C-alpha positions as CSV (number, residue, x, y, z in Angstrom):
1,X,44.8,-44.8,-3.6
2,X,47.5,-42.1,-3.5
3,X,50.9,-42.8,-1.9
4,X,51.5,-41.6,1.6
5,X,53.8,-38.7,0.7
6,X,51.2,-37.3,-1.8
7,X,48.4,-37.5,0.9
8,X,50.6,-35.7,3.4
9,X,51.5,-32.9,0.9
10,X,47.8,-32.4,0.0
11,X,46.7,-32.4,3.7
12,X,49.3,-30.0,4.8
13,X,48.7,-27.7,1.9
14,X,45.0,-27.6,2.5
15,X,45.4,-26.8,6.2
16,X,47.8,-24.0,5.4
17,X,45.5,-22.5,2.8
18,X,42.6,-22.8,5.3
19,X,44.6,-21.1,8.0
20,X,45.9,-18.2,5.9
21,X,42.7,-17.3,4.0
22,X,40.9,-15.7,6.9
23,X,43.9,-13.5,7.7
24,X,44.0,-12.3,4.1
25,X,40.3,-11.5,4.1
26,X,40.4,-9.7,7.4
27,X,43.5,-7.7,6.4
28,X,41.9,-6.7,3.1
29,X,38.7,-5.6,4.8
30,X,40.6,-3.5,7.3
31,X,42.7,-1.9,4.6
32,X,39.6,-1.1,2.4
33,X,37.2,0.0,5.1
34,X,39.5,2.1,7.3
35,X,41.9,4.9,6.3
36,X,45.1,6.3,7.7
37,X,47.4,4.0,9.7
38,X,44.8,1.2,9.6
39,X,45.5,0.8,5.9
40,X,49.1,-0.2,6.7
41,X,48.0,-2.5,9.5
42,X,45.5,-4.2,7.2
43,X,48.1,-4.6,4.5
44,X,50.5,-6.1,7.0
45,X,47.8,-8.6,8.3
46,X,47.0,-9.5,4.7
47,X,50.7,-10.1,3.9
48,X,51.1,-12.3,7.0
49,X,48.1,-14.3,5.9
50,X,49.4,-14.6,2.3
51,X,52.5,-16.4,3.4
52,X,50.8,-19.6,4.5
53,X,48.5,-19.4,1.5
54,X,51.4,-19.4,-0.9
55,X,53.2,-22.2,0.9
56,X,50.0,-24.3,0.9
57,X,49.3,-23.7,-2.8
58,X,52.9,-24.7,-3.5
59,X,52.5,-28.0,-1.5
60,X,49.2,-28.8,-3.3
61,X,50.9,-28.1,-6.7
62,X,53.8,-30.3,-5.7
63,X,51.4,-33.1,-4.8
64,X,49.8,-32.7,-8.3
65,X,53.1,-32.9,-10.0
66,X,53.9,-36.1,-8.0
67,X,50.6,-37.6,-9.1
68,X,51.3,-36.8,-12.8
69,X,54.8,-38.2,-12.5
70,X,53.5,-41.4,-11.0
71,X,51.1,-41.9,-13.9
72,X,53.9,-41.3,-16.4
73,X,52.0,-38.4,-18.1
74,X,53.8,-35.6,-19.9
75,X,54.0,-32.3,-18.0
76,X,53.8,-30.0,-21.0
């Protein structure tokens, strides 16, 4: 069983990725389908959705690093 800190990192990271992914998809669809000012609006929506995705992926990677450090495995 994983330590409490590792579980919390994985859970928070998964929720952030799940919350940001729909915004990225909607923003990309708006930017691709429409033209003119809507392209900028779609790009802005996609960028706002990308922020929680990047933070979530970072938390998940951090939990993976913690797991490898706990098992005393080399990182490279």
